[in-house]
N, C-alpha and C positions, 0 to 999 in steps of 0.2 A: 848446322845449316842443312846437312844432308837429311837429318831426322825431320826438320820442319818441312822440307820438300816432300818427304814421305807422307807427312800428315795432310798436306794440301792435296796430294794425290788421292789419299783416302777419302777426303771430302768430295773430290770430283767423281771418284768411283761410286760413292753413295748416291750422288745426284743421278749418275748415268744408269744405275742398276735398280733404283727403287722408284716404284710408281704407286703412290698411295693417294687416297682422297681425304678431304677434310670435312665437308658437310654434305648432307643428303641433297642439298639444292645447288651446291657449288663445289664439286667434288675434290679438287686437289689443293694442297697447301705446300708452299715452300717458304722457308724463313732463313734469312742471312743476318748475322749480327756479331756482337762481341760478347765475351764472357769474362768473369773475374773469379779467381779461386782464392779461398781463405782457409789456410791450414790452422792458423792460430786459434780459431774459435772452436776447433774440434777437440773432443775429449775421449777418454778411454771407455766410458760407459754412458748410459742414458743420462744419469744424474750429472756426470761431469760435462757432457755435451751441453746441456741446458744451462748449467751454472757458469760454464766458461763462455758460452755464446751470449747469454742474456744478462749475466751478472756483471759485477765490477762497477767501479765508480762512474765510468763514462757510458753506461748502458751496455757493457759487455763487449767482448772482442768481435762479435759478429757485426756490430754497427761501426766499427773503426775502419774507415776507408783505407787507412795505411796498411791494414792487414791483408788487403786484396791485391793480388797480382792480376792486373787487367791487361788482356791481350788486345791487339788492335782489331778493327772491324774485319769482317769475313773470317773470323776465327771460330764461328759456330754456324752450323747448318742444321736445319730441321726440315724433314720431309714427312708428311703425315697423310693418313687415310682414315676417313670416317667409316666406322663399322655400323653405327646407327646414330640416332640423335643424342645418345648419351655417351657413347664410347668412341675413342679415337686411338688408333694405333700409330705410333710415330717412330722415326729413326732419327736420333740426334747424335751429332759428331762435334767434338770440341778439340781444338789444337792450340799449341802455344809453347813457349819456353817458360816454365813455371818453377819458382823455388819453393822450398818448404821451410818458411821462416820459423816454424814451430821447433824445428830441430837444427836450424842453422844451415840447411842444405842449400847450395846455390842452384841457379836455374838449370833445369834439365828438360829435355824434350817431353811434352805432355800430349798424349792423344787418348781421348775417351770416345768410344762409339758403341751404340747398342740400341735395343728396342725399348719402348716405353708404352704404357697404357694410360690414357687420360680419361677421367670421368668428367663430362661437361655438365656444369650446373644449369646452363641456360636451356638445356634440353627439357628442363622442368617447366619452362614458361615459353621460350621462343628461341629455337636454335639459331635463327638468323639475327639475333639481337646484337647490337654493337658491343655490348658488354658480355664477354665470353670467358668466365672464370672456370678453373678446373683443378682437380687433384691429379697427381701423377706418381706412378711408380715405374722404375725401369731397371733393367739389367744390362751391364756394360762390360766391355773389355777396356782396361786402362793400361796404357803404356807410360810408366813414370819410373825412372831408374833410381832405385835406392841401394844398388849394390856397393856403392862407395861409402856408405854411412859407417862410421866407426863407433863401436860400442865399448864400454858402457856410456850412456848419456842421460841427461836430464832435460826434458823439453821445457818450453816456456811456461807450461802449466804446472811445473814442479813434479811431473811424473818421471820416475827413474826407470830406465831400461838397461838391464845389466847385460843381456845377451848371453848369460851363463846360467848356471843352476839347472842345466838340462833344457833350457828354452832354446829351440832351434832358431837359426838366424833367418827366419822367414821374412822379417822386415826388410831384408836386403834384396827383395825381388825386383825384377824389371817389369814383369807382366802381372797384372792383378785382375781379379774378378770383383766388380763393385755392384752395389745395390743403391739406387738413387730414389729418394722419396721427397716430394716437394709439392709446391703449389705454384700456380701461374695464372695469367689472364691475358687474353687477346683483346685488343681494342680496335674495332673495325671502323676506319675512317670512311671507307666506301664498301660496297659489297665485295670488292676484290682486293682491297689494300688495307693494311692495318699495322699496328704496333703490338709487340708481344714482350712480356716480362715473365721471368721464371726464377724461382729459388729452390735449390735442392740441398739436401744433406746426403753426401756420398760416403758410404762405408765400405770396408773391405772385409767381409765376414770370413773369408778363408785364409787370411794372412796370419791369424793368431796374434795380431798386433794392430793398433789403431794409428800407427805413425802416418800411414798414407791417407787417412780419413780427411775429408775437407767439406767446406760449404762452397757452393757454386751459385753465382747469380749471373743472369744473362738478359740481354735485351736484343730484340730482332725486328727487322722489317719483314712483314708478312705479305705474301701474295697468294691469293686464292684463284684457282682456275680449274678447267677440266670439263665445264659444260660443253658438250659436243653436239654437232648437227651434221650427222653423216650424209643425209640426203640434201643438205643445203636448201631446205625449204623455209628456213627462218623459225622453225619449231625445234627447241632443244630436245635432244634424244630422251632426256628424262621425262619430258612431257609429250613425246611423240609416240602415238600408237603404231605408226608405220615408219620407224626410224630409217629404213633403207629405201623408202619410196617417197618422192616429193608429194606433198599434199597441201591441204588448206587448213588454216587456223581453226575455222569453225568445226572441222572434223578431226581436231587434235592431230593434225599433220598427216591425215590419210587422204588419198584422192577420191574423187567421185566422177568416174569416167563417163557415166551416162547422164550426169546432171540431174538426178531425180531426188537429191536431198538425202540419199542413203550412202554413206561412205562405202567404198569397195570392200573394205574388210568385213562389213556387215551385210553386204548386198549379195543375195543369192543369184542375181542376174545383173552382174556389174556392167554389161554392155548394152542392156535394154532398160529403159526407164520404167519404173514401177513405183507404187505407193509404199510408204514406210510400213503400213499395216500388213503388207504382203511381202515383207522382207526385200523390198526393192524390185520385185518382179511384177509384170503387168497381170491384171486379173484375166483369166481365160474367158472366152465367149464361145462355148462349144457349138451352139446352134447358129452362130453368126448373125444374130438378130440385132446386134448393137447393144444388147443388155448383158453386162458381164454376169458370169455364173453366180457370183455371190449375191446379186440382186435379182436373179432370174428365177421366178417360181417354176418355170418349165425350162430348165437349162438345156434339154435335148430337143426341144421343139421351138422353132422360131415364132416369135410373137412380138407385138408392139410394146414399147416401154410403158404406155398408158395402162396396159393390162399386166404389168410386172413380168413382161417377157413371155406371156402365154398367148396363144391365139384366142381371138374372141369366139365364144360359143354361138352356135345357131341351133337352139334346142329343137325347134320345129322343122328344121331342114328346108326352109323356104327361101334360102339365099339372103335373107335379111338378118344380120347379126343381132344377137339378143340386145346389145346395147342400143341398137337403133330400131328394134322391133316393138311396136306398140302392142302386139299380140304374140309374145315370145313362145307361147306353148301351142299356138294355133297356126297352121299353115296358111300363109297369106301372100299378098302381092306387094312388090316393092313400092308401086305407086300409091298404095294405101298403108305405107309404113309397116309392112309385114302382116297386116290384118286382111281377112277375106274382103272381097268386094262388097261394100255395104249396100243393103237394099234401100230404095228410096223411102224417105220418111215424109209423111204429110202431117199437116197441123191437126187433121182430124184424128190421126192415130195418137198423137200426143194428148189431144183433148179427150179421146176415148179412155185413156188411162186416168187422166187427172180428174175427170168429172165424177169418178167414183171415189175421190178422196173426201171422206165424210168427217163431220164434226158433230159433237154433242150439242144439244140445245144450249144456247147462250155461252158457247165455248169456242176458243180459237185453237184448241188442242186437237191435233189430228188423231183419229182413232187408230189403234194398233193394227187392226185388220187392213188398213190402207197402205201398210208398208210395202207389200209386193207391187202394188200399183205405182208407188213412188219410184221403186227400183226400175221398173220397166220404163216409166216416163223419163227418168234420168238417162237411161241408155239411149232412148230415141232422140232426146235433145242433143246429147253429145255426138251422136252419129250424124245428125242433120247439120249441126253447127250454125243454125239460124238464130234469130232473135224472137223471143216470145213474151207476150203480154199475159200476165196472170190476173184474172179478174175475180175478186171475192164477192160472193152473193149470200144473202140471208133470206129467211122466210119473212112473212109479213107481220108476224107477231111482235109487238113491242114498238117503241118510239122510233121514228125514222132516223133521227140523228144517232141514236145508239146503234141501230142496225148498220148504219153507214160505217161507223168506227169498227164494229165487230167484223164487217166484211173485209175491211182493210187489214185487220189483224190476221184474219184467216188466210188471205192471199200472201201476206208476209211470212206466215208460218210455213206455207208450201215452198216459198223461195228458200227459206232456211233449210228445209228438209232436202231440197235438191242440191243446195250448196254442200251439204254434208255428204252427198253422194257423188261429188266431183264435178257438178255442173258449174260452168263459169257464170257467176252471178251478174257479170257485166252484160250477159246475153238475156237477162230476165228483168222484167219490170212488173211490179205488183201494184194493183189499184183495187179499190173497193167501190161497189155501186149500191151497197145496202140491199134494201128490199125492192129496188126499182124493177128488177127483172123476175121477181117471184110470180109464180103462176097458180100456186095453191092458196085458197082463201085462208084468212086468219082463223076462221072458225073450224078448219079441218083439224084432224088429229095430229099428234106429234109425229107419228110414223108417216103420215101422208105429207107433212111439211118437210120431211127429211130431204126430199129431192131438190128443194130450194136452198138447202144449206150446203153450198158447194163452191169450188173454184173452177172457173172456166178458163181454158188456155187458148190463145190465138196467135198464130205466126204473123209477125210484122215484117213484110218484105221491103216496104218502102223506107228508104233511109231517112227521108225527111220526117215521115210520120214517127219513126222510132226516136229520132233526135228530139222531137216535140215531147214525147212521153218521158224521155230521160231528163229533159230540162225541167219539166214540171213534176219532178219526183215527189211522191207522197210517202212519207215515212210513217208507218203504223205506230201509234202511241204505245208506250210500254204498259200503261194502265188503262183500264176501261174508265169511261166517265163515271161520275159519282152516281148518276141516275141509273137505277136498275130496272130491268123488265119486270113486269107484273104478270 
């Protein structure tokens, strides 16, 4: 009884002094259960072990339940730590009062405790699987008293032990070194609770005798625990980037003091909100113009956001910014949009330019040498801003209907030329009067009749008159009539 109490104390000491973990996701395991010891199935060498254990008429001594001495529950304790997803280091302790029926020895106090290494197969597919098989090898201290065994003897396997012929009486030891090899599996009912079974062959390699060798089978209730949350933020330490500081789940357990979406652990300015792309710091605005330096084309000089943080230029220095200056390279006045005060324009000035717009005989094509006149007329019309009627005229040579169409096309050609030079076509109206206002006789030379082939311009200041012209718009035909001049 005294020895059994000693064994139970050893179990308690093992629990109190050993802190190991079981899986990388749920670190600790403790198992409590019962075990059974079978000496009858053990043999002297490998061949004897397997022939004795698995041979025989009833499937061998190993499967005969009567050969097992089963101790009550709480006779085996397992505490384990996971090293990685494949390897587990464990400490296993078994106690009981166990006989050795193989040699007819009565019950003696039995205590075996030591370290073992498990190779977990489910690490190959899923270490958190409910099915958790493993191979195990262990080294143990065994307390089982054989000092009272009398020799010579023959065990139940027919092996004779003389104890003489120079063989030392090593089999009479109380304390043994054992090596355990076996297989087992855990079956997890929940993430934290399961059942475990294990079978080992335990040998005593230093005894120079196999009398103390045995098979051991055990079954245990298993409890996994050890996930910790030191900062009590609901994020387990294994998943918490800031395990000692309460934080938020979206930041893996780290706080975000300034609420800028960058956790403090990554935030270079944890107390001032800033964008993620600037590591949680606000963008600087050196010139204080409201445009941050990263977007400011002139970070040291204040300027509006519309101009990328740069001040608007005033090229001609007239106080009207280039963006608002109709004449950005010429000094002007604000009331004239940055242009010089315009001189007054009269219809006669415009007409003076356009009356020199010449056309070839029987053509609505403006002669190249009339280009400068068109440029000047366009400038005058844009400066004045009034409405102008362009009247096409021809000489007297040819049919009147043909000449009327030709005059319209000539007037329309001038409108197109002015449009190309920036004149608002809504301020222009083209008509044709044909040969109606020609002054040179038909019999005159071509050079003399040139003065009648022109476009005359007239300013229309009366709004009603202008509306009448615009309403009765005449569009010049794209093609001349079929009838040609002779």
